[in-house]
C-alpha positions as CSV (number, residue, x, y, z in Angstrom):
1,M,-20.4,-6.4,7.7
2,R,-19.5,-5.2,11.4
3,L,-20.3,-1.5,11.8
4,G,-18.6,1.2,13.8
5,V,-17.1,4.4,14.3
6,I,-13.9,6.2,14.7
7,T,-14.0,7.4,18.3
8,D,-12.5,10.8,18.0
9,E,-14.9,11.9,15.3
10,V,-17.5,11.6,18.6
11,S,-15.4,12.8,21.2
12,Q,-11.6,12.7,22.8
13,D,-13.3,10.8,25.9
14,F,-13.2,7.1,24.5
15,E,-15.9,6.4,27.3
16,V,-18.0,8.9,25.7
17,A,-17.3,7.5,22.3
18,L,-18.2,3.9,23.5
19,D,-21.5,5.0,24.9
20,F,-22.2,6.3,21.4
21,A,-21.6,3.3,20.1
22,K,-23.7,1.3,22.5
23,T,-26.5,3.9,21.6
24,Y,-26.5,3.0,18.1
25,G,-25.7,-0.8,18.9
26,L,-22.5,-0.8,16.9
27,D,-20.2,-4.0,16.7
28,C,-17.1,-2.1,17.0
29,V,-14.8,0.8,16.9
30,E,-11.8,2.4,15.7
31,L,-9.2,4.3,17.7
32,R,-7.6,7.3,16.3
33,S,-6.9,10.2,19.1
34,A,-8.2,9.9,22.5
35,Y,-7.3,12.1,25.5
36,E,-5.3,14.6,23.3
37,K,-2.9,11.8,21.9
38,G,-2.2,10.6,18.7
39,P,-1.5,6.5,17.7
40,F,2.1,7.3,18.2
41,E,1.9,8.9,21.5
42,Y,0.2,6.7,23.4
43,T,1.7,4.8,26.4
44,E,1.0,1.1,27.5
45,A,-0.8,2.6,30.6
46,D,-3.3,4.4,28.1
47,I,-3.9,1.2,26.2
48,L,-4.5,-0.8,28.9
49,A,-7.0,1.9,30.1
50,I,-8.9,2.0,26.4
51,K,-9.1,-1.8,26.7
52,A,-10.5,-1.8,30.1
53,L,-13.1,0.4,28.9
54,S,-13.7,-1.5,25.5
55,D,-14.1,-4.8,27.4
56,R,-16.4,-3.2,29.9
57,Y,-18.6,-2.1,27.3
58,G,-18.2,-4.9,25.3
59,I,-17.1,-3.0,22.1
60,P,-14.1,-4.4,20.6
61,V,-11.4,-2.0,18.9
62,T,-10.8,-3.8,15.4
63,A,-8.6,-1.1,13.9
64,I,-6.2,1.7,14.5
65,S,-5.9,4.8,12.4
66,S,-2.3,5.4,12.4
67,P,-0.1,8.7,11.0
68,M,2.3,6.1,9.5
69,F,4.0,7.4,6.5
70,K,2.2,10.6,6.2
71,C,5.0,12.6,6.1
72,E,7.8,13.5,3.8
73,Y,9.8,10.7,2.6
74,S,13.4,10.6,4.2
75,A,15.4,8.2,5.9
76,E,14.9,9.7,9.2
77,N,11.3,9.8,8.9
78,I,11.0,6.1,8.0
79,R,13.1,5.2,10.8
80,I,11.3,7.6,13.4
81,H,7.8,6.0,11.7
82,T,9.0,2.5,11.7
83,E,9.7,2.5,15.6
84,S,6.6,4.1,16.2
85,F,4.7,1.7,14.3
86,K,6.3,-1.6,15.8
87,R,5.6,-0.2,19.1
88,L,1.8,0.5,18.2
89,I,1.7,-3.0,16.6
90,G,2.1,-4.3,20.6
91,F,-0.7,-1.7,21.3
92,A,-2.7,-3.3,18.9
93,T,-2.1,-6.7,20.0
94,I,-3.3,-5.5,23.3
95,L,-6.6,-4.1,22.1
96,G,-7.3,-7.0,19.7
97,A,-6.9,-4.8,16.7
98,T,-6.2,-6.5,13.5
99,K,-5.8,-3.6,11.2
100,I,-3.7,-0.5,11.3
101,R,-4.5,2.3,8.6
102,C,-1.5,3.8,7.1
103,F,-0.3,6.0,4.0
104,D,2.5,6.1,1.4
105,F,4.2,9.2,2.2
106,L,3.2,13.0,1.1
107,K,2.8,13.2,-2.7
108,S,6.0,13.4,-4.8
109,E,6.8,12.6,-8.0
110,A,10.1,11.4,-7.0
111,V,8.7,8.8,-4.5
112,T,8.1,5.5,-6.4
113,H,6.6,2.3,-5.6
114,E,9.7,0.2,-5.1
115,M,10.8,3.3,-2.5
116,I,7.3,2.9,-0.8
117,R,7.8,-1.1,-0.8
118,D,11.1,-0.7,1.1
119,A,10.3,1.7,3.4
120,Y,7.8,-0.5,4.4
121,E,9.9,-3.7,4.6
122,E,10.6,-3.7,8.5
123,A,7.1,-2.6,9.3
124,Y,5.6,-5.1,7.2
125,R,7.5,-7.8,8.8
126,A,6.6,-6.8,12.3
127,A,2.7,-6.6,11.4
128,E,2.9,-9.7,9.3
129,A,4.4,-11.7,12.8
130,A,1.7,-10.2,14.6
131,G,-1.1,-11.2,12.2
132,I,-2.0,-7.6,11.7
133,T,-2.9,-6.0,8.1
134,I,-1.5,-2.7,7.0
135,L,-4.3,-0.8,5.1
136,I,-3.5,1.8,2.6
137,E,-5.8,4.9,2.3
138,S,-6.1,7.5,-0.4
139,E,-5.9,11.0,0.7
140,P,-5.2,14.3,-1.1
141,T,-2.1,14.8,0.1
142,T,-0.5,11.6,-0.3
143,N,0.9,9.7,-3.2
144,C,-2.3,7.7,-3.3
145,A,-4.6,10.2,-4.0
146,C,-7.5,7.7,-5.2
147,C,-8.4,4.2,-5.4
148,A,-6.5,3.5,-8.7
149,D,-3.6,4.7,-7.2
150,I,-4.3,2.4,-3.9
151,A,-4.4,-1.0,-6.2
152,A,-1.4,-0.1,-8.4
153,L,0.6,0.2,-5.0
154,V,-0.9,-2.9,-3.4
155,R,-0.4,-4.9,-6.7
156,F,3.2,-3.9,-6.9
157,V,3.6,-4.7,-3.4
158,D,1.8,-8.0,-3.6
159,R,1.8,-9.1,0.0
160,P,-0.7,-10.6,2.1
161,Y,-0.8,-8.1,4.9
162,F,-0.9,-5.4,2.8
163,K,-4.5,-4.5,1.8
164,A,-6.6,-1.6,0.3
165,L,-8.7,0.9,2.6
166,Y,-11.9,2.0,0.7
167,D,-12.9,6.0,1.7
168,P,-15.2,6.8,-1.2
169,G,-15.6,10.2,0.6
170,N,-11.8,11.1,0.0
171,N,-12.3,11.1,-3.6
172,I,-14.3,14.0,-3.7
173,Y,-11.6,15.8,-1.7
174,A,-8.7,14.4,-4.0
175,T,-9.7,13.3,-7.6
176,D,-11.9,13.1,-10.4
177,E,-12.5,9.3,-9.6
178,I,-15.9,8.3,-9.4
179,P,-16.0,6.8,-5.9
180,F,-18.6,4.3,-7.0
181,P,-18.4,2.3,-9.4
182,D,-15.1,3.2,-10.5
183,G,-13.0,3.7,-7.3
184,Y,-14.5,0.1,-5.8
185,R,-13.8,-1.5,-9.2
186,A,-10.1,-0.2,-8.9
187,I,-9.5,-2.0,-5.4
188,E,-12.2,-4.9,-5.7
189,G,-10.9,-8.1,-4.7
190,M,-8.1,-6.1,-2.4
191,L,-10.1,-4.4,-0.2
192,A,-10.1,-5.2,3.7
193,H,-11.8,-2.2,5.3
194,V,-14.2,1.0,4.8
195,H,-14.2,4.6,6.2
196,I,-17.7,6.2,5.4
197,K,-17.7,10.3,5.0
198,D,-19.6,12.1,2.6
199,A,-18.7,15.3,0.6
200,M,-19.8,17.7,-2.4
201,R,-18.1,20.2,-4.7
202,A,-19.4,23.5,-4.6
203,D,-18.0,26.7,-6.0
204,G,-14.6,24.9,-6.7
205,E,-14.4,23.8,-3.3
206,T,-15.0,20.4,-1.4
207,V,-17.6,20.6,1.3
208,A,-18.4,18.0,3.9
209,T,-22.0,16.9,4.1
210,A,-24.2,14.4,6.2
211,V,-23.8,11.0,4.9
212,G,-26.6,11.0,2.2
213,D,-26.3,14.4,1.2
214,G,-22.9,14.7,-0.8
215,A,-21.7,12.9,-4.2
216,V,-21.2,9.5,-3.2
217,D,-23.5,6.7,-4.0
218,Y,-23.6,4.7,-0.7
219,P,-26.5,3.0,-1.8
220,G,-24.8,1.4,-4.6
221,I,-21.8,0.4,-2.4
222,F,-23.7,-0.9,0.0
223,A,-25.8,-3.2,-2.1
224,E,-22.3,-4.2,-3.8
225,L,-20.7,-4.7,-0.4
226,K,-23.9,-7.3,0.6
227,K,-23.6,-8.9,-2.9
228,I,-20.0,-9.8,-2.4
229,G,-20.7,-11.0,1.1
230,Y,-18.2,-8.6,2.8
231,K,-17.4,-9.7,6.2
232,G,-15.1,-6.9,7.2
233,D,-15.6,-3.2,9.1
234,I,-17.4,-0.3,7.9
235,M,-16.2,2.8,9.8
236,L,-18.3,6.0,10.4
237,E,-15.5,8.9,10.0
238,T,-18.0,12.2,10.1
239,H,-15.9,15.1,9.0
240,Y,-19.2,16.6,8.9
241,R,-19.8,19.5,11.2
242,L,-23.3,21.2,12.0
243,S,-21.6,24.6,12.4
244,G,-19.1,24.6,9.2
245,G,-16.3,22.3,8.2
246,I,-13.1,21.4,9.7
247,D,-10.1,23.2,8.9
248,E,-7.5,22.0,6.4
249,K,-4.7,21.6,9.0
250,T,-7.0,19.4,11.1
251,L,-8.0,17.4,8.1
252,K,-4.7,16.9,7.1
253,N,-3.4,15.7,10.3
254,P,-6.8,14.9,12.3
255,K,-6.2,14.6,16.0
256,G,-7.1,15.8,19.6
257,S,-10.0,18.4,20.4
258,A,-9.5,20.1,17.0
259,I,-11.2,17.0,15.3
260,S,-13.5,16.1,18.0
261,D,-15.0,19.2,19.0
262,G,-18.7,19.6,18.1
263,G,-18.5,15.8,16.4
264,Y,-21.3,14.0,18.8
265,A,-24.5,15.6,17.1
266,P,-23.3,15.5,13.5
267,S,-21.7,11.7,13.9
268,A,-25.3,10.8,15.5
269,L,-27.2,12.3,12.4
270,C,-24.8,10.3,9.9
271,M,-24.9,7.2,12.0
272,E,-28.7,7.3,11.6
273,R,-28.6,8.0,8.0
274,L,-26.0,5.2,7.9
275,L,-28.1,2.6,9.8
276,K,-31.3,3.3,7.5
277,L,-29.2,2.8,4.5
278,L,-27.8,-0.8,5.9
279,G,-31.3,-1.5,7.1
280,R,-30.3,-1.7,10.7
281,D,-32.4,-0.8,13.8
282,F,-31.2,1.1,16.6
């Protein structure tokens, strides 16, 4: 297993995030926003600068968290996101990233698996040609709200570069599906990437916590991943803040200082706990 962090959970300054990764002996990082820009807003110059820093620190960017299809289903949105995604594939190739996190449109009973599959067709062909895997993440506001939803969609699409992203912490925000073992078992065999956050429900609301203080059975998850010989990435996506939670608007569309401010200290706390759970020193 390769351990890393989503960089904007630490800082908008990519070098600060890389220094964090070096401090904790991390193997890789995942890029979302940096320098107040999101994945669909980067220029080639931005990516080359990020690549230069990644090379200098010897810490590769192995995945990109994109907002692909985290939008209403419409022909215009499909066109805009597909063009942005194809451009992002070029940037992923520069960085050496082999996975891009994506979604399946904002929740609507009118959106079917067939519509999602067809919407992804052009993007999928571009990703496959570049050897990049599309990762579908469950999220409260999207059609895949839990792991069982992801499993159904991935089975329906049935393409080798279309896989499941396991974010057990999102289950606490989204559904009554138990993150482990139930959520894990749903996507077993199609899992290609893991995000780590923790949370608990209190007084009818979901509250972010430090890793180990919430409702996710991370000891059970890590024991299972070790048992199956999982060789993919595990990325900390902190979401916890010492001075209170991140506002709902930012959680839905994490980007810029709104997601990074106050993130360094809780990310350090969560990473130290995560390293202990994995039996790693720093």
